[in-house]
C-alpha positions as a Markdown table, in Angstrom:
| # | Residue | x | y | z |
|---|---|---|---|---|
| 1 | Met | 166.6 | 105.8 | 171.6 |
| 2 | Lys | 170.3 | 106.0 | 171.0 |
| 3 | Val | 171.5 | 103.9 | 168.0 |
| 4 | Arg | 174.9 | 102.3 | 168.1 |
| 5 | Pro | 177.0 | 99.9 | 166.0 |
| 6 | Gly | 176.0 | 96.4 | 166.8 |
| 7 | Asp | 172.3 | 97.3 | 167.3 |
| 8 | Lys | 169.9 | 94.9 | 165.5 |
| 9 | Val | 167.9 | 96.1 | 162.4 |
| 10 | Leu | 164.9 | 94.2 | 161.0 |
| 11 | Cys | 164.5 | 94.2 | 157.2 |
| 12 | Asn | 161.5 | 92.5 | 155.6 |
| 13 | Ala | 161.8 | 94.1 | 152.1 |
| 14 | Cys | 164.0 | 91.4 | 150.6 |
| 15 | Asn | 161.6 | 88.4 | 151.3 |
| 16 | Arg | 158.1 | 89.0 | 152.5 |
| 17 | Ser | 157.7 | 85.5 | 153.9 |
| 18 | Glu | 160.4 | 85.9 | 156.6 |
| 19 | Ala | 162.4 | 88.8 | 157.9 |
| 20 | Cys | 166.1 | 89.4 | 158.0 |
| 21 | Val | 167.9 | 90.7 | 161.1 |
| 22 | Gly | 171.2 | 92.4 | 160.7 |
| 23 | Leu | 173.7 | 94.4 | 162.8 |
| 24 | Ile | 174.6 | 98.1 | 162.3 |
| 25 | Glu | 178.2 | 98.3 | 161.1 |
| 26 | Asn | 178.8 | 102.0 | 160.7 |
| 27 | Phe | 177.4 | 105.5 | 160.2 |
| 28 | Asn | 178.1 | 107.8 | 157.3 |
| 29 | Asp | 177.1 | 111.3 | 156.0 |
| 30 | Trp | 175.3 | 111.1 | 152.7 |
| 31 | Tyr | 174.4 | 114.5 | 151.2 |
| 32 | Gly | 173.8 | 116.0 | 154.6 |
| 33 | Lys | 171.8 | 113.1 | 156.1 |
| 34 | Thr | 173.2 | 110.4 | 158.3 |
| 35 | Val | 172.9 | 106.8 | 156.9 |
| 36 | Val | 173.6 | 103.5 | 158.6 |
| 37 | Thr | 175.1 | 100.5 | 156.9 |
| 38 | Val | 173.7 | 97.2 | 158.1 |
| 39 | Tyr | 175.2 | 93.8 | 157.4 |
| 40 | Phe | 173.1 | 90.6 | 157.4 |
| 41 | Asp | 174.4 | 87.1 | 157.8 |
| 42 | Asn | 172.1 | 85.2 | 155.5 |
| 43 | Pro | 172.9 | 82.0 | 153.6 |
| 44 | Lys | 170.0 | 82.4 | 151.1 |
| 45 | Trp | 170.7 | 84.2 | 147.8 |
| 46 | Asp | 167.3 | 86.1 | 147.9 |
| 47 | His | 168.0 | 87.7 | 151.3 |
| 48 | Cys | 169.8 | 90.9 | 152.2 |
| 49 | Asp | 173.5 | 90.9 | 152.8 |
| 50 | Arg | 174.1 | 94.6 | 153.1 |
| 51 | Glu | 171.6 | 97.5 | 153.2 |
| 52 | Val | 171.8 | 101.2 | 153.8 |
| 53 | Tyr | 169.1 | 103.1 | 155.8 |
| 54 | Tyr | 168.5 | 106.7 | 156.7 |
| 55 | Leu | 169.1 | 107.1 | 160.5 |
| 56 | Ser | 166.0 | 109.2 | 160.7 |
| 57 | Asp | 163.9 | 106.3 | 159.2 |
| 58 | Leu | 164.8 | 103.7 | 161.9 |
| 59 | Thr | 162.0 | 102.9 | 164.2 |
| 60 | Pro | 162.2 | 100.8 | 167.4 |
| 61 | Val | 160.0 | 97.7 | 167.4 |
| 62 | Arg | 159.5 | 95.4 | 170.3 |
| 63 | Leu | 159.8 | 91.6 | 169.5 |
| 64 | Gln | 160.1 | 88.6 | 171.8 |
| 65 | Asp | 163.9 | 88.8 | 171.7 |
| 66 | Gly | 163.8 | 92.5 | 172.7 |
| 67 | Val | 163.8 | 95.8 | 170.8 |
| 68 | Val | 165.1 | 96.0 | 167.2 |
| 69 | Leu | 165.0 | 98.8 | 164.7 |
| 70 | Thr | 163.1 | 98.6 | 161.4 |
| 71 | Ala | 163.0 | 100.7 | 158.2 |
| 72 | Thr | 162.8 | 100.4 | 154.5 |
| 73 | Pro | 166.3 | 100.3 | 153.0 |
| 74 | Leu | 167.3 | 103.0 | 150.4 |
| 75 | Thr | 167.7 | 100.3 | 147.7 |
| 76 | His | 164.1 | 99.1 | 147.8 |
């Protein structure tokens, strides 16, 4: 699966009762590994607003709305 800016990423590490869905903003090199920065538009203080993931850790998941990517962010 090719990953592009604007693709959806599911993060459920910030609040176990409901998941956050964000969009990939950009790709960067971090000590020889590619990481992606994902921004979340969440009004709640205990939800993600920005997370960083290893590109290699993103896994496609099929939901009712289509396919999203999921992974544990580097900060958790």
